[in-house]
C-alpha positions, 0 to 999 in steps of 0.5 A: 647812362653816364654822367660827368660832373664838369666843374668850372674852376676859374675867376679871381673872386675879386669881391672876396679879397683879401682872402681870394687872390689870383692864385688862391681864388674864391673856390679855395676859400674855406667855410666854417666847417673846414671845407672849401667851396671847390670841395663842396662842388666836387662832393655834390657831383660825385655822390650822384648816381651814374657818375663815370668820372669828374672833369675839372676845367681850371688854370694849369697853375691851380692843378696841384692845389685842386688835386690836394683839395680833392684828395682831402675829401676823397672817401672810400665811397669815392675811390672808384671815380677818377678825376680828369682835367682840362688845364687852361693857360689863361681864362677864356670865359665859359663857352670855350671851357664848355666846348672843350669839355663837351669835345673831351667827353664825347671822345672819351664816353660818346656823344650820349654821355651827359655833362653836369656843369657846376661852378666851383664857387657856388654853395648848395645847402640842400643836397637831396633837392639838388639830386632831384633837380639833376634827375629831372634835368637828365630826363630833359637832356635825354630828350635833346634839351640844353637844360639850365637850373633856375633858382626860385628867388627869395628876394629881389636880387640885383646881382643875378641874371633872371630867366622868365619861365613857364614850367620847364619852358624858357621864355627869355633870359634877362640881364641883371636888373635894377632893384625896381625891376627885380622886385617886379620879377619876383612879384610876378612869380614867372622869373627864376635866378639864373644859376649858371649850372647846366645839364646836356648830352655832349652831342646836343651841346656840340650840335648847338655850338655848331649852329650858334657859335661855330667859330668857338667850336672849331677854334677849340677843336683845333686847340685841343688837337695841338694840346698836350695829353697825359692819360692813365687808367680811367682819366685824362689830363689835357694841358691847353696849348697857349698859342692856339688858345689865344685864337679861341673867341672869348664868350660866355655860354649864355651869350654864345648858345643859351640865349640863341638856342630854341632848344633850352629847358629849365628846371625850377628848383629850391636847393639852398643855392648861393653864389657867395658873391660878397663878404656880406653873403659869406658872412650870412652863413655864420650864426649871429650873436644877440647883437647881430655880429657874426664872428669867425675867429677871436674878437673882443667887442664893445658896443658893436652890432651887425658886423662880420669879423673874420680873423684866423690868426690874431685877435680883433678888437672893435669898439663902437662900430656898426654894420662893418666887415673886417677881414684880417689876413697875415698881409692885408686887412679889409674894413668895409661898410656891409652895404658896400661889400660889392665894391671890394672888387675895386681894391683888387683891381687897383692892386692888380693895376699897380702890380702889387703882389697882394692881388696875386699871392698870400704869404703862404703859397702853394706849389706842386711839391708843398707850400712855403710861407713868408715869415719875415722880409728885410732889405737883404734877407727873407725867412720862409717856412717850407713844407714838402710833401712825402716823396716830393722834390723841388726842381734842380735849380740855381740862384744868381743873387742869393744864398740860402741856409736850410734848417730842418725842423721835422722830417728828413731832407735829401739835398743836392748841393753842388756836387754833393748829395747829403741827408739832413735830419731834424735839428740839422742844417745846410748852406747853399751858396749863390751860384750852386746848383741845388735840389731839395727832396723829401725821401720820407713818409711824413711832411718835411718842415724846414726854415729857409733863410735867404740873404743877398742883394736880390731876393725876388722869386724870379731869381731862379734858373731851373735845370730839371723839374718833374713838374715841367716848369723848365721851359717857362724859366 
């Protein structure tokens, strides 16, 4: 019996702006214990019995960031489990993602292998109870059922869908209700929160999709046939073809299959589940002080109550406020009424509509080779801190409008500058004129840290021509 935890890592997490951004979405948010939601999702899957591999469906721009997250928490007990990936060029909702995952698992492990579909941005506090629920779900899945996990409600939440159930039998799925209807559901004892987690055999899901959404299944199959595949010992990496993926219908697995199928079962459970859908929910994970304040970072408070304040770099001072959320990041500050925390998504939407970079990137940006952090920007200059992983290198590239000074702070840099190739050691520097082909590489065994000073008439990130790149980015530039 093979189990493949399948992690769906997508979505912008717009209600958790300014920490969540398009290229640093909600699954990558770190909790107070230092682990991200994505890491917790991966760990809760790999520790289960009979796990053959993990499969992550995510945006291709998040691959290296995701690999870094997994690498950070991989212990000796997990080293035998490989991580495979399906990399989407853009979001297409959960039905195409699950179709691709089921097709891939069936091809690699057979139609009898089980998929455990997990969201990358949920929190589950009770791992033993979760493991018991998965064991029960696998028993039902072995009987040919599509199994969903229903959470016993703790309050009349209006942000979740509900499942009306009788034991393991699903009577119906219900959309997010209003408050009065939610109270009625909870009081009846017949309704469960719809967690969005599933368990089924690959063959069962493929047969159900063939019956209820054959257009999604056939389009996804055709897309996989045109997609690039990289395969190694025990793993596969599929980069979805954008042109054919555009033709795959956009739909959720709930609408496409679960609400139509007569072959659905539910496992009612109490596992400490939360989808962390707002700053108010995230703040509730922090222990309050005597005044009801929940603080992450350093804050000076005077006559403050029932506030959630998060600041990892600066001191936040607050006087005479109540029931507010204050989230401080290097380039954006959020101040919101705790009762209006769901409305933060409107700020994200406005930033995106206006093309503001604050919806997409942080000042620290992850790249396949490491990170860069923007320290200061002026009219004709930009200063960055660049960190390159051991053995990693940037593309061979050229800039039309800017020159660059590189100062090595720690480690060693191997630099191609025009026709020259030189080594730059700690406390040494080099100059890259505009129009020169250049490449930066870390040949050492420790991180290379350097300061880059850009100067010129245009300093945008799109002023780059790539000639050679080990990460396959030349075609897009």
